[in-house]
C-alpha positions in Angstrom: -55.5 -5.1 -100.1 -53.5 -7.8 -98.2 -54.5 -11.5 -97.9 -56.0 -11.9 -94.3 -54.4 -14.3 -91.8 -57.4 -15.4 -89.4 -56.3 -15.5 -85.7 -59.5 -14.0 -84.2 -63.3 -13.4 -84.6 -64.7 -9.9 -83.7 -68.4 -9.7 -83.2 -70.2 -6.5 -84.0 -73.9 -5.4 -84.2 -75.3 -3.4 -86.9 -77.0 -1.2 -84.2 -80.1 -1.3 -86.3 -83.7 -2.6 -85.8 -83.8 -6.3 -86.7 -86.2 -6.5 -89.6 -86.9 -5.9 -93.3 -84.4 -3.4 -95.0 -81.6 -4.4 -92.7 -79.9 -7.0 -94.9 -76.5 -7.8 -95.9 -77.2 -5.8 -99.1 -78.5 -2.8 -97.2 -75.3 -2.7 -95.0 -73.2 -3.2 -97.9 -74.6 -0.2 -99.8 -74.1 1.9 -96.5 -70.5 0.8 -96.0 -69.8 1.5 -99.8 -72.0 4.8 -100.2 -71.3 6.2 -96.8 -67.8 5.6 -95.9 -66.5 4.9 -99.4 -65.2 1.6 -98.9 -64.8 -1.0 -101.6 -67.2 -3.6 -100.1 -69.0 -4.3 -96.8 -66.7 -4.1 -93.7 -67.7 -7.4 -92.4 -66.9 -11.0 -93.5 -70.1 -12.6 -92.2 -73.4 -11.3 -91.0 -76.1 -13.1 -89.0 -79.6 -12.0 -89.7 -83.4 -12.9 -89.4 -84.7 -14.0 -92.7 -88.5 -14.8 -92.9 -88.9 -17.1 -89.8 -85.3 -18.3 -89.4 -81.8 -16.7 -88.6 -79.1 -17.1 -91.2 -75.3 -16.6 -91.6 -74.5 -14.8 -94.8 -71.4 -14.0 -96.6 -70.2 -10.4 -96.8 -66.7 -9.5 -97.5 -64.6 -12.5 -98.9 -62.6 -14.0 -96.0 -59.4 -14.0 -97.8 -59.5 -10.4 -97.8 -58.6 -7.9 -94.9 -62.0 -6.6 -93.4 -62.8 -3.0 -92.6 -64.4 -3.7 -89.1 -62.1 -3.1 -86.2 -59.2 -0.6 -87.0 -58.3 -0.6 -83.1 -55.2 -2.8 -82.3 -54.8 -3.7 -86.0 -57.6 -6.2 -86.0 -58.7 -5.8 -89.6 -55.3 -7.5 -90.2 -56.0 -10.7 -88.5 -59.6 -11.0 -87.8 -63.0 -12.0 -89.3 -65.6 -9.5 -88.6 -68.9 -11.1 -87.8 -71.9 -8.7 -87.6 -75.2 -9.7 -86.0 -78.1 -7.6 -87.3 -79.7 -5.6 -84.6 -79.5 -3.5 -81.6 -78.6 -5.1 -78.2 -77.7 -2.3 -75.7 -81.2 -2.2 -74.2 -82.4 -5.8 -74.6 -80.6 -9.0 -74.7 -80.6 -11.3 -77.8 -83.5 -13.6 -78.2 -82.5 -17.4 -77.1 -83.3 -18.3 -80.8 -80.6 -15.7 -82.0 -78.1 -16.5 -79.4 -78.2 -20.2 -80.6 -77.8 -19.2 -84.2 -74.7 -16.8 -83.1 -73.2 -19.7 -81.4 -73.7 -22.0 -84.1 -72.3 -19.5 -86.5 -69.2 -18.6 -84.6 -68.4 -22.1 -83.7 -68.6 -23.0 -87.4 -66.3 -20.1 -88.4 -64.0 -20.8 -85.4 -63.7 -24.6 -86.7 -63.4 -23.6 -90.4 -60.5 -21.0 -89.8 -58.8 -22.8 -86.7 -59.7 -20.1 -84.3 -60.1 -21.0 -80.3 -63.0 -20.1 -78.6 -60.9 -18.1 -76.5 -60.1 -15.7 -79.5 -63.7 -14.5 -79.9 -64.1 -11.0 -79.1 -66.6 -8.2 -79.0 -65.8 -5.1 -80.8 -65.8 -3.3 -77.5 -62.9 -5.2 -76.1 -60.7 -3.2 -78.7 -62.5 -0.1 -78.8 -63.8 1.7 -75.7 -66.4 3.9 -77.5 -68.3 0.7 -79.1 -70.7 -1.3 -77.3 -70.7 -4.1 -80.1 -72.1 -6.5 -80.0 -74.2 -4.7 -77.3 -74.1 -4.0 -73.6 -76.5 -6.8 -73.1 -74.2 -9.6 -74.5 -72.1 -11.3 -72.0 -69.0 -12.1 -73.9 -67.7 -14.6 -71.5 -71.1 -16.5 -72.1 -70.4 -16.2 -75.8 -66.9 -17.7 -75.6 -68.0 -20.4 -73.3 -71.0 -21.2 -75.8 -68.7 -21.5 -78.7 -66.1 -23.6 -76.9 -69.1 -25.9 -76.0 -70.2 -26.4 -79.6 -66.8 -26.9 -80.7 -66.3 -29.6 -78.0 -69.6 -31.2 -78.7 -68.8 -31.6 -82.6 -70.1 -28.3 -83.8 -73.4 -28.7 -85.6 -74.8 -32.0 -84.4 -75.5 -33.8 -87.7 -77.1 -30.7 -89.5 -76.2 -30.1 -93.0 -74.2 -26.8 -93.3 -73.5 -25.4 -96.9 -69.9 -24.3 -96.6 -69.8 -23.5 -100.3 -72.2 -20.6 -100.0 -70.1 -19.1 -97.5 -66.9 -19.1 -99.5 -65.3 -21.2 -97.0 -64.4 -24.2 -99.4 
């Protein structure tokens, strides 16, 4: 597997119900057992844990992903999966804030411009990721705004846990 040079962030959704049993490990098991992959296809996942929403590490960011074959995106992007289904209902405001914070953090850490944040559907017509109810222009504008504001507003961020440092 070749080393990844990150130029884009590609946002996905798990297309599952948000809740217990939809954890990173459950998705990893599915990818390994069902798809025969060596690991989970995404580099990061955003999921609800207890009363909060967290950014969880998946496949190491130095390794090529298995999240968006179309257009060769596995070779130049990080895959970020939001646990849930967003074709019928838009993301809750709390989730949207967390997604914007997480994507801004990743964009900052990997030197990716907000304009280079994409939904999976922008590369594959058969996909709706991160869901039909996500406005991708609003998503990019939100990431840009957070980068411009200084990212996390003084909150402590554990970059070591995400394997970014």
